[in-house]
N, C-alpha and C positions, 0 to 999 in steps of 0.2 A: 367518249368521255362526257361525264356529267358536268353541267354548268354549275356555277355558284348558286343560282336560284333553285335548281333542283335539289341540291344538297341541303340548302337552307330550309326548303319546304319540308324535306324529310325530317329534319331535326325539330322543326316547329310542330309537325304532326305528332312526333314522338313525345315532345314535351307536353302537349295538350292531353294526350292519352294518359300519360303518367299522372299529371296533376288532377285529372278527372277522377282517377281511381283513388287518389290520396284524399280527396275532399270527402269521401265516404266516412273516413275515420277522423272526424274533426276533434274528438276529445283527446287524442294521443299527441304527444310531441312529434315533430317531424325532423328527420335528419337530412339536411340539404348538403349536396356535394357540388363543389366547383373545381374544375380541373383546368390548370393552365399548362403551358408547355414544360415548365420547370417544376412546379409545385402542385400540391393538391390541398384543398381546404374543405373542412367539414364543420357544420354547426348544427346545434339542436335548437329548434324554435318551438315555443309553446303555441297553443291554439289562438292566443291573442295577438301573435306576431312579434313577441319579444324574444330576443336571443337569450337562451339560458346559458349556453357555453359554446365555445368554438375552439377548434384546433387547426393548426397549420403544419405542413411538413417542414416549414422553415424552422420551427421551434422544437422539433422532435429530436431527442437524444436517444438513439436506439439501444444503447448499452444500459441505460437506466431502467428500461421497461421490463427486463427479464423475460423476453419472449423465448419460447421453446424453439430450438433450431429446426425441429421437425415441422412445426407450423409454418416457419419461415420458408422452408424448402417447398412445402406444398403450395405456398402462395406464389413462389417464383417460378416453379416448374422448369428447373434447369434441365437442359438437354443432356442426353447421354454423352455426347461428344465433349461437352464442357466438363462433365464429371470425370471423364477419362483423362482429360488434360490436367485437371487439378490433381488427380491421383498420380499421374506421371511426374508432375512438378514436386509433389510431396515426397515421392520416392527419391528424386534427385537431391532434394534438400536434406532428406534424412541421411544420405550418404555423406554429406558435407558437414552437417551439424546435428544437434539433438532434435528430437521429434517435437518439442514444444514450439519450435519456430514454424514448423509446417502446420501445426494446429492453429496458430494465430493467423497465418496467411489464408487458411481455409475459412476462418471466421470473418476476416475482412472481405473475402470474396462474396460471402453470403449477404453482407450488408450493403453491397453496391447495387445501384439501379433504382429505377423509379417505383417498380412494383413492390419490393420489400419495404421501401420507405412509406408507400401508401398503406401497406399492411400495418406497419407500426403506428401510423397516424390513426387508423381506425381502432387499433388496440388502445392507444392513449385516450382517445375520445371515450371509449367504453369505460375505461377505468375512472375517468373524471365524472362521467354520467352516473356511475354506480355510487360514487361518493355523495352525489346530490340526490340519491334515491330515485333515479330514473332507470327503470328496468326495460320498458317497452317503448319502442319508437316506430314510426313509419318511415321507410327509406324512400327519399325522393332523389332520384338520379338525374332529374331534369331531362335535358335533351341528349344526354350521353348514353351510349349503349352499355349494357351490363357486361362489361368485358375489360380485361386488362387492369388498369389502376383503380377504376371504380369498383370492380369486383373484388380486388385485393383489399380495398378499404372496407367494404362490407364484410368480408370474411374476417378481417382483423377485429371489427367491432363485435362480430358474433363470438369470436374466440375470447374477447375481453369480457363478455357476459351480457351484451345487449340482445334483446329479442326483437325480431322484426315481425 
């Protein structure tokens, strides 16, 4: 088992490597990501160090963003077993009531979890950035691996229209 010091050392090395690569593109704004256990935060900072805009998963209302369900499914990568379970549940519900009820239960299932919320956070950040005429940014993931919620935020920002 790895000790705390070995894990911390890996994250520090990863952070130094990422920031070294980012310093090459000094004239572009930088998209910084912070990930906590419950939420994810993203902000765009200009080359002078001033925060242009920031978005948090606390303040995201996913129904107002009009995200395509295909994009959301690709971000969540739902297992086949879960899809079969939802299909079985919708068949049971359709026998008892009309099909509109099963569609709403399917929609609420897609919106649960940290990864879809991270995707929506990135999407909202991109929409706000495009309103401020920011098209290109440099993605700084810090010491986090490009995996899971960080990857979903980046994909959401790309689907929203930002270029990395």
